[in-house]
N, CA, C and O atoms as a GROMACS GRO file, in nm:
protein
  192
    1MET      N    1   3.391   1.085   1.242
    1MET     CA    2   3.304   1.184   1.303
    1MET      C    3   3.206   1.238   1.199
    1MET      O    4   3.092   1.268   1.233
    2GLN      N    5   3.248   1.249   1.076
    2GLN     CA    6   3.163   1.303   0.968
    2GLN      C    7   3.036   1.216   0.957
    2GLN      O    8   2.927   1.270   0.938
    3GLY      N    9   3.049   1.086   0.967
    3GLY     CA   10   2.934   0.998   0.952
    3GLY      C   11   2.831   1.017   1.063
    3GLY      O   12   2.711   1.008   1.038
    4LEU      N   13   2.878   1.044   1.184
    4LEU     CA   14   2.787   1.066   1.295
    4LEU      C   15   2.706   1.192   1.275
    4LEU      O   16   2.590   1.195   1.316
    5ARG      N   17   2.759   1.292   1.216
    5ARG     CA   18   2.683   1.417   1.193
    5ARG      C   19   2.567   1.397   1.097
    5ARG      O   20   2.468   1.469   1.106
    6ARG      N   21   2.578   1.302   1.007
    6ARG     CA   22   2.473   1.280   0.908
    6ARG      C   23   2.359   1.195   0.964
    6ARG      O   24   2.252   1.190   0.903
    7LEU      N   25   2.379   1.127   1.076
    7LEU     CA   26   2.275   1.043   1.136
    7LEU      C   27   2.169   1.129   1.196
    7LEU      O   28   2.197   1.234   1.253
    8GLU      N   29   2.045   1.085   1.183
    8GLU     CA   30   1.932   1.155   1.247
    8GLU      C   31   1.909   1.088   1.383
    8GLU      O   32   1.840   0.986   1.391
    9LEU      N   33   1.964   1.145   1.487
    9LEU     CA   34   1.958   1.088   1.620
    9LEU      C   35   1.851   1.162   1.702
    9LEU      O   36   1.820   1.278   1.677
   10VAL      N   37   1.797   1.091   1.800
   10VAL     CA   38   1.702   1.153   1.891
   10VAL      C   39   1.759   1.146   2.033
   10VAL      O   40   1.847   1.065   2.061
   11THR      N   41   1.708   1.228   2.118
   11THR     CA   42   1.754   1.225   2.259
   11THR      C   43   1.688   1.106   2.327
   11THR      O   44   1.590   1.050   2.278
   12ARG      N   45   1.744   1.069   2.440
   12ARG     CA   46   1.688   0.958   2.518
   12ARG      C   47   1.545   0.994   2.562
   12ARG      O   48   1.456   0.909   2.565
   13GLU      N   49   1.526   1.120   2.597
   13GLU     CA   50   1.392   1.164   2.641
   13GLU      C   51   1.290   1.147   2.526
   13GLU      O   52   1.180   1.098   2.549
   14GLU      N   53   1.326   1.186   2.405
   14GLU     CA   54   1.236   1.168   2.289
   14GLU      C   55   1.209   1.020   2.267
   14GLU      O   56   1.095   0.981   2.239
   15PHE      N   57   1.312   0.938   2.279
   15PHE     CA   58   1.294   0.797   2.259
   15PHE      C   59   1.201   0.739   2.363
   15PHE      O   60   1.114   0.658   2.330
   16ASP      N   61   1.218   0.776   2.487
   16ASP     CA   62   1.131   0.726   2.596
   16ASP      C   63   0.988   0.768   2.576
   16ASP      O   64   0.896   0.689   2.597
   17VAL      N   65   0.967   0.895   2.534
   17VAL     CA   66   0.831   0.942   2.510
   17VAL      C   67   0.766   0.859   2.400
   17VAL      O   68   0.652   0.814   2.415
   18GLN      N   69   0.835   0.838   2.293
   18GLN     CA   70   0.780   0.760   2.180
   18GLN      C   71   0.756   0.615   2.218
   18GLN      O   72   0.662   0.553   2.169
   19SER      N   73   0.839   0.561   2.305
   19SER     CA   74   0.819   0.424   2.354
   19SER      C   75   0.689   0.416   2.437
   19SER      O   76   0.614   0.318   2.427
   20GLN      N   77   0.665   0.517   2.516
   20GLN     CA   78   0.542   0.520   2.594
   20GLN      C   79   0.420   0.535   2.507
   20GLN      O   80   0.318   0.471   2.531
   21VAL      N   81   0.430   0.620   2.405
   21VAL     CA   82   0.319   0.634   2.313
   21VAL      C   83   0.291   0.503   2.240
   21VAL      O   84   0.175   0.466   2.222
   22LEU      N   85   0.395   0.434   2.199
   22LEU     CA   86   0.377   0.308   2.132
   22LEU      C   87   0.315   0.204   2.225
   22LEU      O   88   0.230   0.126   2.182
   23ALA      N   89   0.356   0.201   2.351
   23ALA     CA   90   0.298   0.106   2.446
   23ALA      C   91   0.149   0.132   2.466
   23ALA      O   92   0.070   0.038   2.471
   24ARG      N   93   0.110   0.261   2.479
   24ARG     CA   94  -0.031   0.296   2.490
   24ARG      C   95  -0.110   0.257   2.367
   24ARG      O   96  -0.222   0.208   2.376
   25THR      N   97  -0.050   0.281   2.252
   25THR     CA   98  -0.116   0.250   2.124
   25THR      C   99  -0.136   0.100   2.114
   25THR      O  100  -0.244   0.056   2.074
   26ARG      N  101  -0.036   0.021   2.148
   26ARG     CA  102  -0.049  -0.126   2.144
   26ARG      C  103  -0.160  -0.174   2.238
   26ARG      O  104  -0.240  -0.261   2.202
   27ALA      N  105  -0.164  -0.117   2.358
   27ALA     CA  106  -0.267  -0.156   2.455
   27ALA      C  107  -0.405  -0.123   2.400
   27ALA      O  108  -0.496  -0.206   2.409
   28ARG      N  109  -0.424  -0.007   2.344
   28ARG     CA  110  -0.553   0.033   2.286
   28ARG      C  111  -0.587  -0.058   2.170
   28ARG      O  112  -0.703  -0.097   2.157
   29LEU      N  113  -0.492  -0.093   2.086
   29LEU     CA  114  -0.517  -0.181   1.975
   29LEU      C  115  -0.567  -0.317   2.023
   29LEU      O  116  -0.660  -0.374   1.965
   30GLU      N  117  -0.505  -0.369   2.130
   30GLU     CA  118  -0.546  -0.497   2.184
   30GLU      C  119  -0.691  -0.488   2.237
   30GLU      O  120  -0.769  -0.582   2.219
   31GLU      N  121  -0.726  -0.376   2.301
   31GLU     CA  122  -0.862  -0.356   2.348
   31GLU      C  123  -0.959  -0.358   2.232
   31GLU      O  124  -1.063  -0.423   2.239
   32LEU      N  125  -0.927  -0.288   2.128
   32LEU     CA  126  -1.016  -0.277   2.012
   32LEU      C  127  -1.029  -0.414   1.941
   32LEU      O  128  -1.137  -0.452   1.895
   33GLU      N  129  -0.918  -0.486   1.934
   33GLU     CA  130  -0.925  -0.621   1.875
   33GLU      C  131  -1.016  -0.712   1.955
   33GLU      O  132  -1.088  -0.794   1.897
   34GLY      N  133  -1.015  -0.699   2.086
   34GLY     CA  134  -1.103  -0.776   2.173
   34GLY      C  135  -1.248  -0.737   2.148
   34GLY      O  136  -1.335  -0.825   2.140
   35GLN      N  137  -1.276  -0.608   2.135
   35GLN     CA  138  -1.412  -0.565   2.108
   35GLN      C  139  -1.462  -0.620   1.974
   35GLN      O  140  -1.575  -0.668   1.964
   36VAL      N  141  -1.378  -0.612   1.871
   36VAL     CA  142  -1.418  -0.664   1.741
   36VAL      C  143  -1.443  -0.815   1.748
   36VAL      O  144  -1.540  -0.863   1.689
   37ALA      N  145  -1.359  -0.888   1.819
   37ALA     CA  146  -1.379  -1.033   1.832
   37ALA      C  147  -1.511  -1.062   1.904
   37ALA      O  148  -1.583  -1.154   1.865
   38ARG      N  149  -1.542  -0.987   2.007
   38ARG     CA  150  -1.670  -1.007   2.078
   38ARG      C  151  -1.789  -0.975   1.988
   38ARG      O  152  -1.886  -1.050   1.985
   39LEU      N  153  -1.781  -0.867   1.915
   39LEU     CA  154  -1.890  -0.830   1.823
   39LEU      C  155  -1.908  -0.934   1.715
   39LEU      O  156  -2.021  -0.972   1.681
   40GLU      N  157  -1.796  -0.981   1.659
   40GLU     CA  158  -1.806  -1.086   1.556
   40GLU      C  159  -1.869  -1.212   1.612
   40GLU      O  160  -1.949  -1.277   1.544
   41ALA      N  161  -1.833  -1.249   1.736
   41ALA     CA  162  -1.890  -1.368   1.798
   41ALA      C  163  -2.041  -1.350   1.818
   41ALA      O  164  -2.118  -1.443   1.795
   42GLU      N  165  -2.082  -1.231   1.859
   42GLU     CA  166  -2.227  -1.204   1.873
   42GLU      C  167  -2.297  -1.216   1.740
   42GLU      O  168  -2.404  -1.277   1.733
   43LEU      N  169  -2.242  -1.161   1.637
   43LEU     CA  170  -2.302  -1.172   1.504
   43LEU      C  171  -2.314  -1.312   1.458
   43LEU      O  172  -2.414  -1.350   1.398
   44THR      N  173  -2.212  -1.392   1.485
   44THR     CA  174  -2.209  -1.534   1.444
   44THR      C  175  -2.318  -1.610   1.515
   44THR      O  176  -2.378  -1.701   1.458
   45ARG      N  177  -2.345  -1.572   1.639
   45ARG     CA  178  -2.450  -1.641   1.719
   45ARG      C  179  -2.590  -1.591   1.681
   45ARG      O  180  -2.691  -1.647   1.726
   46GLY      N  181  -2.596  -1.487   1.598
   46GLY     CA  182  -2.724  -1.433   1.555
   46GLY      C  183  -2.782  -1.324   1.642
   46GLY      O  184  -2.900  -1.291   1.630
   47ARG      N  185  -2.701  -1.269   1.729
   47ARG     CA  186  -2.748  -1.158   1.814
   47ARG      C  187  -2.725  -1.028   1.740
   47ARG      O  188  -2.629  -1.014   1.665
   48PRO      N  189  -2.817  -0.933   1.763
   48PRO     CA  190  -2.794  -0.800   1.700
   48PRO      C  191  -2.685  -0.720   1.769
   48PRO      O  192  -2.656  -0.608   1.728
   0.00000   0.00000   0.00000
């Protein structure tokens, strides 16, 4: 029992909230990666 007291545990609610934040962050990162790829492709083709 002593070992369990030293662990830094979070509630299920805190875990779920952080999981949702991470999912939104990943989705936004994928959007931004797509934008960068499109911009790079435009620059490669010589478009401003």
